[in-house]
DRENVOTOR-351560 format. One record per residue (C-alpha): residue in three letters; x, y, z; residue number from 1. Coordinates in steps of 0.02 Angstrom, whole numbers, padded with zeros to 5 digits. Example, Ala and Ser with C-alpha at 12.3 -4.5 7.8 and 13.67 -1.06 7.14 Angstrom:
BEGIN
+------+--------+--------+--------+-----+
| code |      X |      Y |      Z | pos |
+------+--------+--------+--------+-----+
|  Ala |  00615 | -00225 |  00390 |   1 |
|  Ser |  00684 | -00053 |  00357 |   2 |
+------+--------+--------+--------+-----+
% end
This chain:
BEGIN
+------+--------+--------+--------+-----+
| code |      X |      Y |      Z | pos |
+------+--------+--------+--------+-----+
|  Met | -02372 | -00778 | -00646 |   1 |
|  Ile | -02269 | -00839 | -00499 |   2 |
|  Leu | -02256 | -00665 | -00424 |   3 |
|  Ala | -02443 | -00639 | -00448 |   4 |
|  Ala | -02480 | -00801 | -00354 |   5 |
|  Leu | -02356 | -00765 | -00214 |   6 |
|  Pro | -02476 | -00666 | -00101 |   7 |
|  Phe | -02605 | -00806 | -00111 |   8 |
|  Ala | -02472 | -00937 | -00077 |   9 |
|  Met | -02415 | -00834 |  00074 |  10 |
|  Leu | -02593 | -00835 |  00142 |  11 |
|  Ile | -02598 | -01024 |  00132 |  12 |
|  Leu | -02425 | -01037 |  00210 |  13 |
|  Phe | -02474 | -00924 |  00355 |  14 |
|  Glu | -02624 | -01035 |  00393 |  15 |
|  Val | -02521 | -01195 |  00385 |  16 |
|  Ile | -02385 | -01122 |  00496 |  17 |
|  Arg | -02514 | -01067 |  00624 |  18 |
|  Lys | -02590 | -01241 |  00630 |  19 |
|  Ile | -02424 | -01333 |  00653 |  20 |
|  Asp | -02355 | -01216 |  00786 |  21 |
|  Pro | -02330 | -01315 |  00948 |  22 |
|  Lys | -02417 | -01175 |  01044 |  23 |
|  His | -02556 | -01152 |  00915 |  24 |
|  Gln | -02688 | -01136 |  01052 |  25 |
|  Asn | -02613 | -00966 |  01099 |  26 |
|  Phe | -02659 | -00899 |  00927 |  27 |
|  Glu | -02840 | -00891 |  00988 |  28 |
|  Lys | -02784 | -00763 |  01119 |  29 |
|  Phe | -02709 | -00643 |  00992 |  30 |
|  Gly | -02799 | -00698 |  00833 |  31 |
|  Lys | -02851 | -00521 |  00783 |  32 |
|  Val | -02670 | -00462 |  00789 |  33 |
|  Trp | -02613 | -00613 |  00688 |  34 |
|  Asn | -02750 | -00589 |  00558 |  35 |
|  Leu | -02712 | -00402 |  00544 |  36 |
|  Cys | -02527 | -00435 |  00513 |  37 |
|  Val | -02564 | -00574 |  00388 |  38 |
|  Val | -02683 | -00462 |  00291 |  39 |
|  Leu | -02564 | -00313 |  00294 |  40 |
|  Phe | -02417 | -00420 |  00240 |  41 |
|  Thr | -02518 | -00500 |  00099 |  42 |
|  Val | -02582 | -00332 |  00036 |  43 |
|  Met | -02404 | -00264 |  00041 |  44 |
|  Met | -02339 | -00415 | -00056 |  45 |
|  Ala | -02474 | -00387 | -00188 |  46 |
|  Ala | -02433 | -00201 | -00196 |  47 |
|  Phe | -02247 | -00237 | -00217 |  48 |
|  Ser | -02289 | -00361 | -00355 |  49 |
|  Trp | -02394 | -00231 | -00445 |  50 |
|  Leu | -02259 | -00101 | -00417 |  51 |
|  Ser | -02130 | -00211 | -00502 |  52 |
|  Glu | -02248 | -00237 | -00649 |  53 |
|  Leu | -02274 | -00050 | -00665 |  54 |
|  Ala | -02086 | -00023 | -00665 |  55 |
|  Val | -02055 | -00159 | -00795 |  56 |
|  Phe | -02186 | -00089 | -00913 |  57 |
|  Gly | -02118 |  00088 | -00895 |  58 |
|  Lys | -02268 |  00161 | -00806 |  59 |
|  Leu | -02159 |  00237 | -00669 |  60 |
|  Pro | -02043 |  00382 | -00707 |  61 |
|  Asp | -01860 |  00329 | -00709 |  62 |
|  Ser | -01799 |  00479 | -00611 |  63 |
|  Ser | -01928 |  00469 | -00470 |  64 |
|  Asn | -01901 |  00405 | -00294 |  65 |
|  Leu | -02079 |  00340 | -00293 |  66 |
|  Val | -02026 |  00158 | -00277 |  67 |
|  Asn | -01910 |  00197 | -00131 |  68 |
|  Ile | -02047 |  00298 | -00045 |  69 |
|  Leu | -02179 |  00163 | -00069 |  70 |
|  Val | -02070 |  00014 | -00021 |  71 |
|  Cys | -01974 |  00091 |  00124 |  72 |
|  Gly | -02124 |  00189 |  00184 |  73 |
|  Gly | -02239 |  00038 |  00170 |  74 |
|  Ile | -02122 | -00071 |  00271 |  75 |
|  Gly | -02102 |  00070 |  00397 |  76 |
|  Val | -02290 |  00084 |  00419 |  77 |
|  Leu | -02302 | -00106 |  00437 |  78 |
|  Phe | -02166 | -00102 |  00572 |  79 |
|  Ile | -02257 |  00036 |  00666 |  80 |
|  Ile | -02423 | -00056 |  00661 |  81 |
|  Glu | -02343 | -00220 |  00713 |  82 |
|  Gly | -02246 | -00134 |  00851 |  83 |
|  Asn | -02406 | -00064 |  00924 |  84 |
|  Phe | -02486 | -00236 |  00932 |  85 |
|  Met | -02332 | -00336 |  00983 |  86 |
|  Pro | -02365 | -00332 |  01172 |  87 |
|  Gln | -02529 | -00426 |  01140 |  88 |
|  Ile | -02441 | -00575 |  01060 |  89 |
|  Lys | -02440 | -00731 |  01168 |  90 |
|  Gln | -02303 | -00863 |  01171 |  91 |
|  Asn | -02285 | -00958 |  01007 |  92 |
|  Tyr | -02148 | -01020 |  00892 |  93 |
|  Thr | -02205 | -00924 |  00737 |  94 |
|  Phe | -02243 | -00742 |  00772 |  95 |
|  Gly | -02162 | -00608 |  00879 |  96 |
|  Cys | -01988 | -00590 |  00953 |  97 |
|  Arg | -01944 | -00773 |  00977 |  98 |
|  Thr | -01784 | -00790 |  01076 |  99 |
|  Pro | -01740 | -00950 |  01168 | 100 |
|  Trp | -01762 | -00862 |  01336 | 101 |
|  Ala | -01929 | -00786 |  01290 | 102 |
|  Leu | -01996 | -00953 |  01228 | 103 |
|  Asn | -01943 | -01034 |  01391 | 104 |
|  Asp | -02020 | -00908 |  01511 | 105 |
|  Glu | -02187 | -00817 |  01504 | 106 |
|  His | -02122 | -00664 |  01598 | 107 |
|  Asn | -01974 | -00649 |  01480 | 108 |
|  Trp | -02092 | -00668 |  01332 | 109 |
|  Gln | -02202 | -00525 |  01392 | 110 |
|  Arg | -02054 | -00410 |  01426 | 111 |
|  Thr | -01972 | -00453 |  01260 | 112 |
|  Gln | -02132 | -00421 |  01161 | 113 |
|  Arg | -02156 | -00253 |  01248 | 114 |
|  Met | -01977 | -00200 |  01208 | 115 |
|  Gly | -01996 | -00272 |  01033 | 116 |
|  Gly | -02149 | -00162 |  01010 | 117 |
|  Tyr | -02053 | -00005 |  01056 | 118 |
|  Thr | -01907 | -00058 |  00948 | 119 |
|  Phe | -02017 | -00096 |  00797 | 120 |
|  Val | -02100 |  00074 |  00811 | 121 |
|  Val | -01929 |  00159 |  00813 | 122 |
|  Met | -01870 |  00053 |  00665 | 123 |
|  Gly | -02031 |  00098 |  00572 | 124 |
|  Ile | -02004 |  00283 |  00603 | 125 |
|  Val | -01825 |  00269 |  00539 | 126 |
|  Leu | -01889 |  00182 |  00382 | 127 |
|  Leu | -02021 |  00317 |  00355 | 128 |
|  Val | -01888 |  00452 |  00371 | 129 |
|  Leu | -01777 |  00356 |  00251 | 130 |
|  Ala | -01921 |  00340 |  00128 | 131 |
|  Phe | -01930 |  00528 |  00109 | 132 |
|  Leu | -01750 |  00581 |  00144 | 133 |
|  Gly | -01660 |  00432 |  00066 | 134 |
|  Gly | -01637 |  00526 | -00096 | 135 |
|  Leu | -01540 |  00662 | -00005 | 136 |
|  Leu | -01426 |  00538 |  00083 | 137 |
|  Gly | -01378 |  00437 | -00070 | 138 |
|  Asp | -01391 |  00251 | -00097 | 139 |
|  Ile | -01245 |  00193 |  00011 | 140 |
|  Ala | -01288 |  00303 |  00160 | 141 |
|  Thr | -01471 |  00252 |  00149 | 142 |
|  Leu | -01422 |  00068 |  00147 | 143 |
|  Ile | -01307 |  00091 |  00296 | 144 |
|  Val | -01442 |  00181 |  00398 | 145 |
|  Leu | -01569 |  00050 |  00348 | 146 |
|  Leu | -01456 | -00094 |  00400 | 147 |
|  Val | -01405 | -00011 |  00563 | 148 |
|  Ala | -01587 |  00022 |  00607 | 149 |
|  Val | -01655 | -00150 |  00565 | 150 |
|  Leu | -01508 | -00259 |  00616 | 151 |
|  Gly | -01469 | -00150 |  00767 | 152 |
|  Gly | -01651 | -00156 |  00823 | 153 |
|  Ser | -01656 | -00345 |  00802 | 154 |
|  Ala | -01493 | -00365 |  00898 | 155 |
|  Trp | -01558 | -00252 |  01037 | 156 |
|  Ile | -01717 | -00357 |  01057 | 157 |
|  Tyr | -01613 | -00516 |  01067 | 158 |
|  Leu | -01492 | -00438 |  01193 | 159 |
|  Tyr | -01636 | -00368 |  01297 | 160 |
|  Ser | -01717 | -00540 |  01308 | 161 |
|  Tyr | -01552 | -00613 |  01367 | 162 |
|  Leu | -01531 | -00475 |  01496 | 163 |
|  Val | -01705 | -00510 |  01564 | 164 |
|  Tyr | -01658 | -00694 |  01572 | 165 |
|  Val | -01499 | -00666 |  01674 | 166 |
|  Gly | -01588 | -00541 |  01786 | 167 |
|  Lys | -01499 | -00381 |  01732 | 168 |
|  Met | -01664 | -00303 |  01678 | 169 |
|  Lys | -01795 | -00311 |  01815 | 170 |
+------+--------+--------+--------+-----+
% end
C-alpha cells in the first residue's frame, strides 16, 4: 500500500516544495517544464511500482532483461527529455543544476543549465544504450558504466559551474 501511495505523495511533495522555494515566483516562468517533469516522474514512479508488483507475483520471466530495459531505458528517456528543457529553467532552489555559483549569479545559472542540458542528454543516451546492451556487459561492468556516466556527468556540471564562476569559461 505504501508503494502504491508513493506517486501521489510525491505529487503533493512537489507542490509543497515549489510553494516554499525562496524563488517560487520564477516557477511561473518555466511552469510548463516543471509540470512536465513532475508528471513524467510521477508516471515513472507508478510504472516502477507496478513493475515490482509484476515481478513479485511472477508475471515477468525470470531470465528476461525486461526490468533492466524498462528501468534503465525509462530513466534514460527522462534524462533526455529533462536535458532538452533544462535551459528554460529559471533560478530556483528546487529544480535544475543548483550549484552555489549558479544560485548566486543569473549568467552562471543560464550557462550551467545549458551545459546541464547537454550533459543530461548524454547521460540519457548512455542509459538507453545500457538498457539494451547491459546484458552483454554483465552486472558489474554495467554498474561501473552507469556510475561513471551519472556521477561523472554530475561532477562535470558542478565543475563547469565553478569554471564559469572563476572566469575560465567565457
